[in-house]
C-alpha positions in Angstrom: 31.9 -14.4 5.1 30.7 -10.7 6.9 30.4 -8.1 4.6 30.9 -4.6 5.5 28.3 -2.4 5.2 27.7 -0.2 2.5 29.1 3.5 3.0 26.7 6.3 2.9 28.2 7.7 0.2 28.0 4.5 -1.8 24.3 4.1 -1.1 24.3 8.1 -2.8 25.5 6.5 -5.6 23.1 3.6 -6.0 20.4 6.3 -5.5 21.4 8.5 -8.4 21.9 5.4 -10.2 18.0 4.5 -10.0 16.8 7.8 -10.2 19.1 8.2 -13.6 18.3 5.5 -15.3 14.7 4.4 -14.0 13.1 7.5 -12.5 12.5 6.3 -9.0 13.6 9.0 -6.8 15.0 8.4 -3.3 17.6 10.7 -2.7 15.4 12.8 -0.4 14.3 10.2 1.9 15.3 10.0 5.6 19.4 8.8 5.2 19.4 6.5 8.3 15.9 4.7 7.2 17.3 4.5 3.3 20.4 3.4 4.3 19.4 0.9 6.5 17.3 -0.8 3.9 19.8 -0.5 1.0 22.3 -2.2 3.5 19.6 -4.9 4.4 19.3 -5.9 0.5 22.7 -6.1 0.0 23.6 -8.6 2.9 20.1 -10.7 2.2 21.0 -11.2 -1.5 24.6 -12.2 -0.8 26.4 -9.7 -3.3 30.0 -10.2 -2.4 31.0 -6.5 -3.4 29.2 -3.3 -3.7 30.6 -3.1 -7.2 28.5 -6.5 -8.2 25.4 -4.7 -6.3 25.8 -1.3 -8.1 26.0 -3.5 -11.5 23.2 -5.6 -10.7 21.1 -2.2 -10.1 22.2 -0.6 -13.4 21.7 -3.6 -15.9 18.6 -5.8 -14.3 15.4 -3.8 -14.5 13.6 -7.0 -13.3 16.0 -6.4 -10.2 15.3 -2.5 -9.5 12.0 -4.0 -9.2 13.1 -5.9 -6.1 15.2 -2.9 -5.0 12.4 -0.5 -4.9 10.0 -3.1 -3.2 12.5 -3.5 -0.4 12.9 0.5 0.1 9.8 1.1 0.2 7.8 0.3 3.2 5.0 -1.7 3.7 3.5 -2.3 7.0 0.1 -2.0 7.0 -3.4 -3.7 8.6 -7.3 -3.4 7.9 -8.4 -0.7 10.4 -4.6 -0.2 11.5 -5.1 2.2 14.8 -9.2 2.0 15.0 -9.6 5.3 16.8 -8.2 6.8 13.6 -10.9 5.0 11.6 -13.4 5.8 14.3 -12.9 9.5 14.2 -12.8 9.5 10.1 -16.7 7.7 10.8 -17.8 9.9 13.4 -16.1 13.2 12.1 -15.4 13.4 8.2 -18.2 10.9 6.7 -20.9 13.3 7.8 -19.2 15.7 6.1 -18.3 13.8 2.9 -22.4 12.9 2.8 -23.1 16.4 1.9 -21.1 15.9 -1.6 -22.9 14.7 -4.5 -19.7 12.7 -5.8 -17.2 11.9 -3.1 -13.4 11.7 -4.4 -10.5 10.2 -2.0 -7.2 9.9 -2.8 -5.1 7.0 -0.7 -1.5 8.0 -1.3 1.2 5.4 -0.5 -1.7 2.7 -0.1 0.6 -0.5 -0.1 -1.1 -3.6 -0.6 -4.3 -2.2 -0.1 -5.7 -3.2 3.6 -6.5 0.3 4.8 -7.8 1.0 1.4 -10.4 -1.7 1.6 -11.4 -0.5 5.3 -12.2 3.1 4.3 -14.5 1.5 1.4 -16.1 -0.5 4.1 -16.8 2.5 6.2 -18.1 4.4 3.0 -20.5 1.4 3.0 -22.0 1.3 6.0 -22.0 5.0 5.8 -24.3 4.6 2.7 -22.0 6.6 0.5 -20.3 3.7 -0.9 -22.4 4.3 -4.1 -21.3 7.7 -5.0 -17.6 7.4 -4.3 -14.4 6.7 -5.7 -11.1 5.8 -4.3 -8.1 6.4 -6.5 -5.4 4.0 -4.3 -1.6 4.9 -5.5 1.6 3.8 -4.8 5.2 3.9 -6.5 5.6 -0.1 -6.1 3.5 -2.0 -9.0 3.7 -5.3 -7.1 2.2 -4.1 -4.1 -0.8 -2.6 -6.6 -1.2 -5.7 -8.3 -1.8 -7.5 -4.3 -4.5 -4.6 -3.7 -6.2 -5.0 -7.3 -7.2 -8.5 -6.2 -8.5 -8.0 -2.9 -7.0 -10.9 -1.3 -5.6 -10.9 2.5 -4.3 -14.0 4.2 -6.9 -15.8 6.4 -4.9 -15.7 8.9 -5.2 -11.9 9.9 -8.6 -11.8 9.8 -9.6 -12.3 13.5 -7.0 -9.5 14.4 -8.7 -7.2 11.7 -12.0 -8.0 12.9 -11.1 -7.0 16.4 -9.7 -3.6 14.8 -12.9 -3.2 12.9 -15.1 -3.8 15.8 -12.9 -1.8 17.8 -13.4 1.1 15.1 -17.1 1.3 15.7 -17.8 -1.5 13.1 -21.6 -2.2 12.6 -21.9 -5.4 10.8 -20.3 -8.9 11.1 -17.0 -8.6 9.6 -17.2 -12.0 7.9 -19.9 -10.7 5.6 -17.1 -8.7 3.6 -14.9 -11.5 2.6 -15.2 -14.9 1.6 -12.8 -17.8 2.8 -11.0 -19.2 -0.2 -8.1 -21.9 0.9 -5.5 -19.3 3.2 -7.0 -16.1 1.9 -9.9 -13.9 2.6 -11.5 -12.7 -1.0 -13.0 -8.9 -0.4 -16.3 -8.0 -2.2 -16.6 -7.0 -5.5 -18.5 -4.3 -4.5 -16.0 -3.4 -2.7 -13.1 -3.1 -5.0 -15.1 -1.8 -7.9 -15.0 1.3 -6.1 -10.9 1.3 -5.8 -8.9 2.3 -8.7 -5.2 1.3 -7.9 -2.9 2.8 -9.9 1.2 3.9 -10.0 2.1 7.6 -8.5 5.2 8.5 -7.3 4.7 11.2 -4.7 8.3 12.2 -5.4 8.1 13.3 -8.8 4.4 12.9 -10.4 1.7 15.6 -9.8 -1.8 16.3 -9.0 -4.3 14.4 -11.0 -7.6 15.6 -9.7 -9.7 17.8 -6.5 -10.4 15.2 -4.1 -12.2 15.8 -0.9 -10.0 13.3 1.5 -6.2 12.6 1.1 -5.5 9.9 3.4 -1.4 9.1 3.5 -0.5 7.6 6.7 3.2 6.5 7.9 4.8 7.2 4.3 6.2 10.9 5.3 8.0 10.0 7.9 10.6 8.2 5.7 11.1 11.7 3.8 13.2 14.6 4.8 12.1 17.7 5.6 12.1 19.3 2.2 10.4 16.4 0.6 7.5 16.5 3.4 7.1 20.3 2.0 7.2 19.3 -1.5 4.6 16.1 -0.8 2.1 18.4 1.6 2.1 21.2 -1.0 1.0 18.5 -3.8 -1.8 17.3 -1.7 -3.0 21.0 -0.2 -3.1 21.5 -4.2 -5.1 18.3 -4.9 -7.4 19.1 -2.6 -10.6 21.3 -2.5 -11.1 24.0 -0.1 -12.8 22.4 3.1 -11.2 19.3 2.3 -9.5 16.8 4.5 -6.1 15.5 5.1 -5.6 12.3 7.5 -1.8 11.4 8.3 0.0 8.9 10.5 0.3 8.8 14.1 3.7 10.1 14.0 3.2 12.6 11.4 2.2 16.7 11.9 1.4 19.6 9.6 3.1 21.4 12.3 6.3 23.0 11.4 5.6 22.4 7.7 5.2 25.0 4.8 1.8 24.2 4.7 0.1 24.6 8.3 -1.2 28.2 7.6 -3.7 26.4 5.6 -5.2 23.8 7.6 -6.7 23.4 11.0 -6.7 20.3 13.1 -9.9 18.5 14.3 -10.6 18.9 17.4 -9.5 15.2 18.3 -6.1 13.3 19.2 -5.9 11.9 15.8 -3.7 13.1 12.8 -6.8 14.6 10.6 -7.0 18.4 9.4 -9.3 20.1 7.4 -8.5 22.7 4.9 -9.6 26.3 5.5 -10.7 29.2 3.1 -7.7 32.0 3.0 
């Protein structure tokens, strides 16, 4: 049976239900993306009607976790965009090395592949011992995967290529042990990562960081929400701290642009300036 797609008004109704009942605020996500994902879940879970879909979301807390997982985008890989990691290695880490203690916030971290990638960079710069990475996401299910530090062994060949292109200094396989179908990353990397739930839409700042990484999250927010989140990042950052975004994201035309200047390369890394 072919189901009619849910209308924009019905999607808005669902998002309002989720906000009022569970506190997850998706109301300012980019409409095209959110409508597509809400409809995708409606189809694959074979609801006969919008009314039954809505009833399930209102009445079933466990199902809402599935809804959140479907709505939030979890596409990631280790050393994704190797040039970005190369820029972190050469332009950001030498500055971080001057601090007695390094605090990094990786917001919207998904299942943690990129968090472990940065932990490896810190290790190779001999900075991991004096660092802590706060890895946060709205989705508690993906955080649990990140905590385990286990990723599919079938991905390691691609991840190793990314690592080498990013200027890797070791044999990539030295950072994990093979465990059946999974690669288990070394304990000393995970010990420096704190995985914790955080909702960029509703939660506030919880520390002062020298580096905030938030890649490929803002593209799913509308302009107002982007400004709100970027203001949160600015307020959570030390003077002269760094902000790193995804390849399709920018601070241009945002409310915080006057507080930052972009580094002199093609990567999306900005530095917070003294005003």
